[in-house]
Each structure stands twice: as structure tokens, then as C-alpha cells.
C-alpha positions as CSV (number, residue, x, y, z in Angstrom):
1,M,12.0,-5.3,-43.9
2,P,14.2,-3.1,-41.7
3,R,17.6,-2.2,-43.0
4,M,20.5,-4.0,-41.4
5,L,22.7,-1.4,-39.8
6,D,26.3,-1.7,-38.7
7,L,26.2,-0.1,-35.2
8,R,29.5,-1.4,-33.9
9,H,30.9,2.1,-33.6
10,V,28.0,3.1,-31.2
11,K,29.4,2.4,-27.7
12,S,26.2,2.9,-25.8
13,L,24.1,-0.3,-25.8
14,A,20.9,1.8,-25.1
15,V,21.6,4.2,-28.0
16,R,22.4,1.3,-30.3
17,D,19.2,-0.5,-29.4
18,L,17.2,2.7,-29.8
19,I,18.6,3.1,-33.3
20,E,17.6,-0.4,-34.1
21,L,14.1,0.2,-32.8
22,A,13.8,3.4,-34.9
23,N,14.8,1.4,-37.9
24,L,11.7,-0.8,-37.6
25,D,8.8,-0.2,-40.0
26,D,6.4,0.5,-37.1
27,F,8.6,2.4,-34.6
28,D,5.6,4.6,-33.7
29,R,3.9,1.6,-32.3
30,V,7.0,0.9,-30.1
31,N,6.9,4.4,-28.8
32,E,3.1,4.2,-28.3
33,Q,3.5,1.1,-26.1
34,V,6.0,2.8,-23.9
35,R,3.8,5.9,-23.6
36,Q,0.8,3.7,-22.7
37,V,2.5,2.3,-19.6
38,A,3.1,6.0,-18.6
39,G,6.8,5.6,-17.7
40,C,6.3,2.4,-15.6
41,T,9.7,1.5,-14.1
42,R,9.5,-2.3,-14.7
43,P,6.6,-3.2,-17.0
44,V,5.4,-6.7,-17.5
45,N,6.0,-8.3,-20.9
46,L,3.3,-10.6,-22.2
47,V,2.9,-12.8,-25.2
48,G,-0.4,-14.2,-26.5
49,Q,-3.6,-13.3,-28.2
50,T,-7.2,-12.4,-27.6
51,T,-10.3,-12.7,-29.8
52,T,-13.8,-11.3,-29.3
53,L,-16.6,-13.2,-31.0
54,D,-20.4,-13.0,-31.4
55,A,-21.7,-15.7,-29.0
56,T,-24.5,-16.6,-31.4
57,T,-22.9,-16.7,-34.8
58,R,-19.3,-17.2,-33.6
59,T,-18.3,-14.4,-35.9
60,V,-14.9,-12.8,-35.0
61,L,-15.5,-9.2,-34.3
62,R,-12.0,-8.2,-33.4
63,S,-8.7,-10.0,-32.6
64,Y,-5.3,-9.1,-31.3
65,S,-2.0,-11.0,-31.2
66,T,1.4,-10.0,-30.0
67,T,2.9,-11.5,-33.1
68,D,1.7,-8.4,-34.9
69,E,3.7,-6.1,-32.6
70,P,7.0,-4.8,-33.8
71,T,8.8,-6.2,-30.7
72,G,6.7,-9.4,-30.5
73,R,5.3,-8.7,-27.1
74,L,2.9,-6.4,-25.2
75,L,3.9,-4.1,-22.3
76,T,1.6,-3.7,-19.3
77,T,2.1,-1.8,-16.1
78,C,3.7,-3.5,-13.1
79,G,1.0,-2.2,-10.7
80,N,3.4,-1.7,-7.8
81,R,1.9,0.6,-5.2
82,R,5.3,1.6,-3.7
83,A,6.7,5.0,-4.9
84,S,10.2,3.7,-4.3
85,R,9.7,1.0,-6.9
86,C,7.5,2.6,-9.5
87,P,6.5,6.3,-9.2
88,S,4.1,6.0,-12.2
89,C,2.1,3.0,-10.9
90,S,2.1,4.4,-7.3
91,R,0.5,7.6,-8.5
92,V,-2.3,5.5,-10.0
93,Y,-2.7,3.6,-6.8
94,A,-2.7,6.8,-4.8
95,A,-5.4,8.2,-7.1
96,D,-7.5,5.1,-6.7
97,T,-7.1,5.2,-2.9
98,Y,-8.1,8.9,-2.9
99,H,-11.3,8.2,-4.8
100,L,-12.1,5.1,-2.6
101,I,-11.6,7.1,0.6
102,K,-13.5,10.2,-0.7
103,A,-16.4,8.1,-1.9
104,G,-16.8,6.8,1.7
105,L,-16.9,10.4,2.9
106,S,-18.7,12.4,0.3
107,G,-20.5,9.8,-1.8
108,G,-20.1,8.6,-5.4
109,K,-18.9,5.3,-6.8
110,T,-22.2,3.6,-5.7
111,V,-22.1,5.4,-2.3
112,P,-25.0,7.9,-1.8
113,E,-24.1,11.5,-1.1
114,T,-26.1,11.4,2.2
115,V,-23.1,9.6,3.7
116,R,-21.5,12.9,4.4
117,T,-24.1,13.5,7.1
118,H,-23.1,10.4,9.0
119,P,-20.8,10.7,12.1
120,R,-17.2,10.3,10.9
121,V,-13.8,10.7,12.6
122,F,-10.2,10.5,11.6
123,A,-8.2,8.4,14.1
124,T,-4.4,8.0,14.4
125,L,-3.2,5.1,16.5
126,T,0.5,4.8,17.3
127,A,2.8,2.3,18.8
128,P,3.9,2.4,22.5
129,S,7.4,3.4,23.5
130,F,10.2,0.8,23.6
131,G,12.8,3.3,24.8
132,P,13.6,7.0,24.5
133,V,14.6,8.1,21.0
134,H,16.1,11.3,19.4
135,N,13.2,13.7,18.6
136,I,12.1,17.3,18.3
137,P,9.9,17.9,21.3
138,G,8.0,21.1,20.3
139,N,11.1,22.7,18.6
140,R,13.0,22.3,21.9
141,R,16.2,20.5,22.6
142,C,16.2,16.7,22.5
143,A,16.9,14.8,25.7
144,C,20.5,14.3,24.3
145,G,21.0,18.1,24.6
146,T,20.9,18.8,20.8
147,Q,18.3,20.7,18.9
148,H,17.9,18.5,15.9
149,D,17.0,19.7,12.4
150,K,13.9,18.1,10.8
151,G,16.0,16.0,8.4
152,A,18.6,14.9,11.0
153,P,19.5,11.2,10.4
154,E,19.5,10.4,14.1
155,L,15.9,11.3,14.6
156,G,13.9,8.2,15.7
157,T,17.0,6.3,16.7
158,P,17.4,5.2,20.4
159,L,19.2,7.5,22.9
160,R,20.6,4.4,24.5
161,P,20.7,1.5,22.0
162,S,21.9,-1.0,24.7
163,T,18.7,-0.7,26.7
164,Y,16.2,-0.2,23.8
165,D,13.6,-3.0,23.6
166,Y,14.2,-4.2,20.1
167,T,12.4,-7.5,20.8
168,G,9.3,-5.7,21.9
169,A,9.5,-3.3,18.9
170,V,9.7,-6.1,16.3
171,L,7.0,-8.2,18.0
172,W,4.7,-5.1,18.1
173,N,5.2,-4.6,14.4
174,A,4.5,-8.3,13.8
175,H,1.2,-8.2,15.7
176,A,0.1,-4.6,14.7
177,G,-2.3,-5.9,12.0
178,A,-3.9,-8.4,14.4
179,L,-4.2,-5.6,17.0
180,W,-6.0,-3.4,14.6
181,A,-8.4,-6.2,13.7
182,R,-9.2,-6.8,17.4
183,T,-9.6,-3.0,17.9
184,T,-12.4,-2.8,15.4
185,T,-14.2,-5.5,17.4
186,Y,-13.6,-3.8,20.7
187,I,-14.7,-0.4,19.4
188,R,-18.1,-2.0,18.9
189,R,-18.1,-3.4,22.4
190,A,-17.0,-0.1,23.9
191,L,-19.7,1.8,21.9
192,A,-22.4,-0.6,23.1
193,A,-21.2,-0.1,26.8
194,Y,-21.0,3.7,26.4
195,L,-24.6,3.8,25.0
196,N,-25.9,1.3,27.7
197,M,-26.9,-1.2,25.1
198,T,-26.2,-4.9,24.5
199,Q,-23.9,-5.8,21.6
200,K,-26.8,-7.5,19.8
201,A,-29.0,-4.4,20.1
202,L,-26.2,-2.2,18.8
203,N,-25.5,-4.5,15.8
204,A,-29.2,-4.3,14.9
205,A,-29.2,-0.5,15.1
206,L,-26.0,0.5,13.3
207,R,-22.8,-0.6,11.6
208,I,-19.3,0.7,12.0
209,S,-17.4,1.1,8.7
210,F,-13.7,2.0,8.3
211,A,-10.8,2.4,6.0
212,K,-7.2,2.6,7.2
213,V,-3.6,2.8,6.0
214,A,-0.4,2.0,7.8
215,E,2.6,4.4,8.0
216,Y,6.1,3.9,9.3
217,Q,7.4,6.3,11.9
218,Q,11.0,7.3,11.9
219,R,11.7,4.9,14.8
220,G,10.7,2.0,12.5
221,L,7.3,1.3,14.1
222,V,4.0,1.4,12.2
223,H,1.0,3.4,13.2
224,F,-2.4,3.6,11.6
225,H,-4.5,6.4,10.1
226,A,-8.2,5.4,9.9
227,V,-11.5,6.9,8.7
228,I,-14.2,5.5,11.0
229,R,-17.9,6.1,10.2
230,L,-21.2,5.2,11.7
231,D,-23.9,3.8,9.4
232,G,-27.3,2.3,9.6
233,P,-27.5,-1.5,9.8
234,E,-27.5,-1.9,6.0
235,G,-24.4,0.3,5.6
236,S,-23.8,3.6,3.8
237,T,-27.3,3.7,2.2
238,E,-29.0,4.6,5.5
239,P,-28.0,6.9,8.4
240,P,-27.4,5.6,11.9
241,P,-29.8,6.5,14.8
242,S,-29.7,10.1,16.0
243,W,-28.2,9.0,19.3
244,A,-25.2,7.5,17.6
245,T,-23.1,10.7,17.6
246,V,-19.5,11.7,16.9
247,G,-19.0,12.1,20.6
248,A,-20.1,8.5,21.3
249,L,-17.9,7.1,18.6
250,T,-14.9,9.2,19.8
251,A,-15.3,8.0,23.3
252,A,-15.6,4.3,22.2
253,I,-12.4,4.6,20.2
254,K,-10.5,6.1,23.1
255,Y,-11.9,3.6,25.6
256,A,-11.1,0.6,23.3
257,T,-7.5,1.8,22.9
258,F,-6.8,2.4,26.6
259,K,-6.8,6.2,26.0
260,E,-9.3,7.2,28.7
261,P,-10.6,5.2,31.7
262,D,-14.4,4.8,32.2
263,E,-16.3,2.8,34.8
264,K,-18.6,1.4,32.0
265,I,-15.6,0.0,30.1
266,T,-14.3,-3.3,31.5
267,K,-10.9,-4.9,30.7
268,D,-12.5,-7.2,28.2
269,M,-13.5,-4.2,26.1
270,R,-9.9,-3.0,25.7
271,A,-8.0,-4.0,22.6
272,C,-4.9,-6.0,23.7
273,L,-3.0,-9.1,22.7
274,T,-0.7,-11.3,24.8
275,V,2.3,-12.9,23.2
276,A,3.7,-15.9,25.1
277,S,7.3,-17.0,24.8
278,D,9.8,-18.9,26.9
279,H,12.6,-17.0,25.3
280,T,11.3,-13.5,25.5
281,G,8.7,-13.7,28.2
282,D,5.1,-12.9,28.0
283,R,4.4,-9.5,26.3
284,E,1.4,-7.3,26.1
285,I,0.7,-5.8,22.6
286,R,-1.4,-2.6,22.9
287,W,-1.5,0.9,21.5
288,G,0.7,3.7,22.6
289,D,-0.5,6.8,24.5
290,R,-0.7,9.0,21.5
291,V,-4.2,8.2,20.2
292,D,-5.7,11.1,18.3
293,V,-9.4,11.2,17.2
294,R,-10.9,14.2,15.4
295,E,-14.2,14.8,13.7
296,I,-14.3,15.1,9.9
297,T,-16.4,18.1,8.9
298,A,-19.2,17.7,6.4
299,L,-19.4,21.1,4.8
300,G,-15.7,21.9,4.3
301,D,-15.5,24.6,7.0
302,G,-13.0,22.8,9.2
303,E,-9.5,21.6,9.2
304,L,-10.4,18.0,8.4
305,T,-12.6,18.1,5.3
306,D,-13.5,15.1,3.2
307,Q,-11.0,16.2,0.5
308,A,-8.1,16.8,3.0
309,V,-8.6,13.4,4.7
310,A,-8.8,11.5,1.4
311,G,-5.6,13.2,0.2
312,Y,-3.8,12.5,3.4
313,V,-4.7,8.8,3.4
314,A,-3.8,8.5,-0.3
315,K,-0.5,10.1,0.3
316,Y,0.6,7.4,2.7
317,S,-0.9,4.6,0.7
318,T,2.2,4.5,-1.6
319,K,4.8,4.6,1.2
320,S,6.4,1.5,2.7
321,A,9.0,0.4,5.2
322,E,11.9,2.0,3.3
323,D,10.6,5.4,4.4
324,S,11.9,4.6,7.8
325,G,15.4,3.8,6.4
326,T,15.2,0.1,5.7
327,V,15.6,-1.7,2.4
328,D,12.8,-2.2,-0.1
329,R,13.6,-5.8,-1.0
330,S,13.3,-9.2,0.7
331,L,16.5,-10.4,2.4
332,I,15.8,-14.1,2.2
333,C,17.8,-16.4,0.0
334,A,15.6,-17.4,-2.9
335,P,16.9,-21.0,-3.5
336,C,16.4,-22.1,0.1
337,G,13.6,-19.7,1.0
338,G,15.5,-18.3,3.9
339,R,15.9,-21.6,5.7
340,G,19.6,-22.0,5.0
341,Y,19.2,-25.6,3.8
342,L,17.8,-27.7,0.9
343,R,16.3,-31.1,1.0
344,G,18.6,-33.5,-0.9
345,P,17.5,-36.6,-2.8
346,D,18.0,-38.7,0.3
347,G,15.7,-36.5,2.3
348,F,18.4,-35.1,4.5
349,R,19.1,-31.4,4.9
350,D,22.0,-30.1,2.8
351,L,23.6,-26.7,3.5
352,C,22.4,-24.1,0.9
353,A,25.5,-23.2,-1.2
354,D,24.0,-19.8,-2.3
355,C,23.9,-18.4,1.3
356,D,26.3,-20.7,3.1
357,G,23.5,-21.7,5.4
358,T,22.6,-18.2,6.6
359,G,19.3,-18.1,4.7
360,Q,20.2,-14.5,3.8
361,A,20.3,-13.2,0.2
362,E,23.0,-10.7,1.4
363,P,24.9,-10.4,4.7
364,L,22.9,-8.2,7.1
365,R,26.2,-6.5,8.2
366,D,26.7,-5.2,4.6
367,L,23.3,-3.5,4.4
368,R,23.6,0.3,3.8
369,V,21.2,1.2,6.6
370,Q,21.5,2.9,10.0
371,R,22.6,0.8,13.0
372,H,19.1,1.1,14.5
373,V,17.4,-0.3,11.4
374,R,20.0,-3.1,11.1
375,Q,19.4,-4.1,14.7
376,M,15.7,-4.3,14.1
377,I,16.3,-6.5,11.0
378,R,18.6,-8.7,13.0
379,T,16.1,-9.0,15.8
380,A,13.3,-9.9,13.4
381,W,15.6,-12.5,11.8
382,A,16.5,-14.1,15.1
383,L,13.0,-14.1,16.5
384,G,11.7,-15.8,13.3
385,H,13.9,-18.8,14.0
386,L,12.4,-19.3,17.5
387,P,9.9,-22.2,17.6
388,E,7.1,-20.2,19.3
389,F,7.3,-17.5,16.5
390,A,7.8,-19.9,13.5
391,N,4.3,-19.3,12.3
392,L,5.0,-15.5,12.0
393,K,7.9,-16.2,9.5
394,L,9.6,-13.0,10.7
395,W,12.8,-13.8,8.7
396,K,10.6,-13.4,5.6
397,W,9.5,-9.9,6.9
398,A,12.8,-8.8,8.3
399,H,13.2,-6.1,5.7
400,M,9.8,-4.8,6.8
401,L,11.1,-4.6,10.4
402,G,8.6,-7.4,11.3
403,F,5.4,-5.8,10.0
404,R,3.4,-8.5,8.2
405,G,0.0,-6.8,7.7
406,H,-1.6,-5.0,4.8
407,F,-0.8,-1.4,4.3
408,S,-4.3,-0.5,3.2
409,T,-7.6,-2.2,4.3
410,K,-11.3,-1.3,4.6
411,S,-14.5,-2.8,5.8
412,R,-16.8,-4.3,3.3
413,R,-19.5,-1.6,3.4
414,Y,-17.2,1.4,3.5
415,S,-17.3,2.3,-0.2
416,T,-16.3,0.8,-3.5
417,T,-13.2,-1.4,-4.0
418,L,-9.9,-0.9,-5.7
419,G,-10.8,-3.8,-8.0
420,A,-14.0,-2.1,-9.1
421,L,-12.1,1.2,-9.9
422,R,-9.5,-0.8,-11.9
423,D,-12.3,-2.6,-13.8
424,V,-13.9,0.8,-14.8
425,R,-10.5,2.1,-15.9
426,K,-9.8,-1.0,-17.9
427,A,-13.3,-0.9,-19.6
428,W,-12.7,2.8,-20.5
429,R,-9.3,2.1,-22.0
430,T,-10.6,-0.9,-23.9
431,A,-13.4,1.2,-25.4
432,Q,-11.0,4.0,-26.2
433,A,-8.7,1.6,-27.9
434,H,-11.5,0.2,-30.0
435,T,-12.6,3.7,-31.0
436,D,-9.1,4.7,-32.0
437,A,-8.7,1.5,-34.0
438,G,-12.0,2.2,-35.9
439,H,-13.8,-0.9,-34.6
440,D,-17.6,-0.9,-35.0
441,Q,-19.5,-1.0,-31.7
442,P,-21.6,-4.1,-31.4
443,D,-25.4,-4.0,-30.9
444,E,-26.5,-3.7,-27.3
445,N,-28.4,-7.0,-27.7
446,T,-25.3,-8.9,-28.9
447,T,-23.6,-11.2,-26.5
448,L,-19.9,-11.1,-26.7
449,V,-17.4,-13.8,-25.8
450,T,-13.7,-13.1,-25.3
451,E,-11.2,-15.9,-25.7
452,S,-7.7,-15.1,-24.5
453,S,-4.4,-16.8,-24.0
454,W,-1.5,-15.0,-22.3
455,A,1.9,-15.9,-21.0
456,Y,4.5,-14.1,-18.9
457,L,7.7,-13.4,-20.9
458,A,9.8,-11.1,-18.8
459,S,9.8,-7.7,-16.9
460,G,11.4,-4.5,-17.9
461,Y,12.3,-2.6,-21.0
462,R,14.7,-3.1,-23.8
463,P,17.7,-0.7,-23.4
464,G,16.4,1.5,-26.2
465,E,12.9,1.5,-24.7
466,E,14.3,2.6,-21.4
467,L,15.4,5.8,-23.1
468,L,11.9,6.4,-24.5
469,A,10.5,5.7,-21.0
470,A,12.8,8.2,-19.4
471,Q,11.6,10.8,-21.9
472,T,8.0,9.9,-21.1
473,R,8.6,10.3,-17.3
474,H,10.3,13.7,-17.9
475,E,7.2,14.9,-19.9
476,I,4.9,13.6,-17.2
477,D,6.9,15.4,-14.5
478,Q,7.0,18.6,-16.5
479,A,3.2,18.5,-17.1
480,K,2.6,17.9,-13.3
481,Q,4.8,20.8,-12.3
482,A,3.0,23.1,-14.8
483,A,-0.3,22.0,-13.4
484,D,0.9,22.6,-9.8
485,R,2.1,26.0,-10.7
486,A,-1.1,26.9,-12.4
487,K,-3.1,25.7,-9.4
488,A,-0.9,27.7,-7.0
489,E,-1.1,30.8,-9.1
490,G,-4.8,30.4,-9.5
491,E,-5.4,30.4,-5.8
492,V,-4.5,34.0,-5.6
493,W,-7.5,35.0,-7.7
494,Q,-10.0,32.7,-6.0
């Protein structure tokens, strides 16, 4: 039994709690749990048990219960991909994304290495202009007459806010995911037209695989970075026909995104969406003029190598809307779901007392953001309450400046999946834990059955555990800095 301590003289709640934890009989296990989640910012607390049995004899081979833990619960990582919320989990997500992208470029993770010989390009698709903004045009002076520094807060904000098309900008963000989905279809159509083939014949001869991530520009609009690859009809396991070249793929992408005109490409082969509205008028959703398509080199002798592209995509996979200056939390009132009212027992709408009918968790005027970002949030909120845009639920995505799509997507045959990578890591960690605990490995012919029961308890650390987590994060950062220094110094001798 731990000794009862009088800690009333310790003013810090965190220090007091840490002393209480250190007084436990198994404090090392407390510290071990914190270290196992690698400094996760807000770990999930679980209670429950799991038992592994021999399916034939029903003999219990091993069991675990949180009642045996010093703190009575198990800490697991939050798994948040956003670096602004959890740097630790975002690093794992970025590493998984790196291996997923690189496997589709160089092979590995069930993808054959011959995939590096397939035609592959790295494409960047941007949003159109909705008005002139402050920028750095080739290190020259901005249109406002000032030569801005790279970190200037006004970069990306409108030169004339009163004439900037905020409605168009928010609607473009809201439909960017759908535009990308349509673009993947229209690239196939454009490629067939470029090669003088029917769509059916093209589909029988090859397959287009891709992986893409979304990134916010400083002006608050998303653009996409995509790896696009040509495969045989069965995917990465076979090469495409010899006439399916990088040049043909590049031309198809540019034609499908309005980049370059061609007499073979008709209007129905150009990726475009039309948004109809009585309030805002009909609007055409299409890509901007800055469409960049570059070949990915196979042998590492060019600027865009497999490793460079995978690292570039992984870098942006952990970013989110807050990188453009917005907030990283939902702005809708939780009790009323952003509607501003609740249904009473009589079925009538009652004003939500938590938000005074605004539907907002906090007044938009009080947000600590730039005026440009606040106006985009306000526009998204207002558009979301128009009948024709009700299905978009833009008020729900106002903090994302209207963007509702996934930040990272891929086609089915591109490479492995994030789920498969997580399963491999989970299996390795489980086997490692059994080895460390001295558990005997069952015979290969033994069928195992695992029976588990888990329940969510809370999120976060105890105050004392937070101090341990801070130390863990510091040690991880120190180790990373040391590794980076060693790598940089080593390059001199290579």
C-alpha cells in the first residue's frame, strides 16, 4: 500500500500529483505507459480487459486487465494527424504517408519494384483567382508597392477586400474535393482522346493510379499535390503499354484541367462543376491557371526523385486549415449542432440558451484571426444557411474555410493502405510486448481466439503524468535534433 502523504504545502497541482504517482508501488509502470504513447498530447484513456485463448482447449494463454494497472486505466495514442493538435501522432501519420507514397513509386509493401519503371508525374493543381492579393512576385514589389518579407502577415490577404469574391472562394473550397474526383475521370477521357482511342479500349489497356494530399495556400484556398501513375489493366503488378508515355499523361492532365487547348479535347472532357444558386448566381468551379505537371525520375538523377516526392507529400499530410491562419476547432455550438435552436417536448423550436440562437460556440467577431480569415468564416457560415447549400453544411466547416474533403486520398490500386501499415505496427508491438513479458509463443498450428471488452473513460493525462509526458517530448526532440545534426554532418563525407 502506498504511504499517505500530506502534500498540502505543495502549491503546484501537477507536482503534487507527480509525487502521489511516485509514491505508488509500481510507478515505473506509470512512467512506462506515458513513454509508450511517445508524448501524445491528448491520449485516450481506456478501461477493460482482453484474454487470448486456445480455440480448441479454451485454455487461457494470456490475459490483461486495466484493474492491474497502477492508475486503473490504459493510455493509447489519440491518432490525430494534425501537427497543431498532436506533434507526436502527426509524425507517425507522416511516416505512414511517406511509406505509402514511396511504395507506390519504388515498390515494397506488396507493390513490386518494377513500378518505378511506370510513367509517373507529380502534379500540382491550384485554385483560380478571386481577386488580387498581397504576394511576392519573383522577389519584386507587390502590387501594393511594398516588397513584402516571406513571413509578412498580409501575404495572401486581398488588396481590395471590398471587391474580393469571398462567396466564390468559399464555394470553391466546398467543391474542391468533388472537382478532384471529376478530374480523375476526365483525365482518363482526355488521355483516350489524346491517344485516339475509345474510353473502353483505354480501360482495357491500362489503369490510372494516384495519391494526393490537400494543402492550404496563404490566401485560404486549398490546392492539391498528386502523384499520378500509369499501370497495366491489373494495376501496379504489370506495366502499361509502351505507347502510354509520360508525355501522353502530362498532356491529358493539362487538357483535363483547362491548361492547354487541343482540337482533340472537347468541352465534355474538361473537369468543371456548375453551382446553381438564386442568391449567388450560377458559378463555374474549375482549376486555376497554375497547373504544374513534372515527371518523377526513376533512378534518382533528377530533382523529383521517389524519395523527394514521398517526403514532400508526407510533409503536407499533417497540415490543416490552421496553417492559413484560421482556428483548429469547430465553431458550431455543440448542444444545438450549430442550428441555433432545440426541439422542445412540444415539438416546437426553442432558442438554444448556450449560443443565444446564433449556433456558434463562440462569437465570430471574437476570433483571434486576420480580417480576411474571419470574413471567409463568416461567408461560409452565411452560405451554409441558404436553402440551396443546406446539404453542404458549410456552417459545420466554417473553421475549415468551407473545405469539406479529405486531406489525403488515393486510388485503390496505388499501393498499400494506412490501415495495413497500422496493422503491421500493431502486430509488431503486440509481439514485442509478449516477448518483454516472457510469454511463450504458441505453436504455429494453434488457433488463437482473443476476447476483449473495452470502454472509453476519458482523454488526456493526469497533471503529474503531463510532467512525465513533457519530459518524454523533450527527450524525443533532443534525439531528433541529434539525428538531424549527424545526418547533416555526415553529408560532408559522402
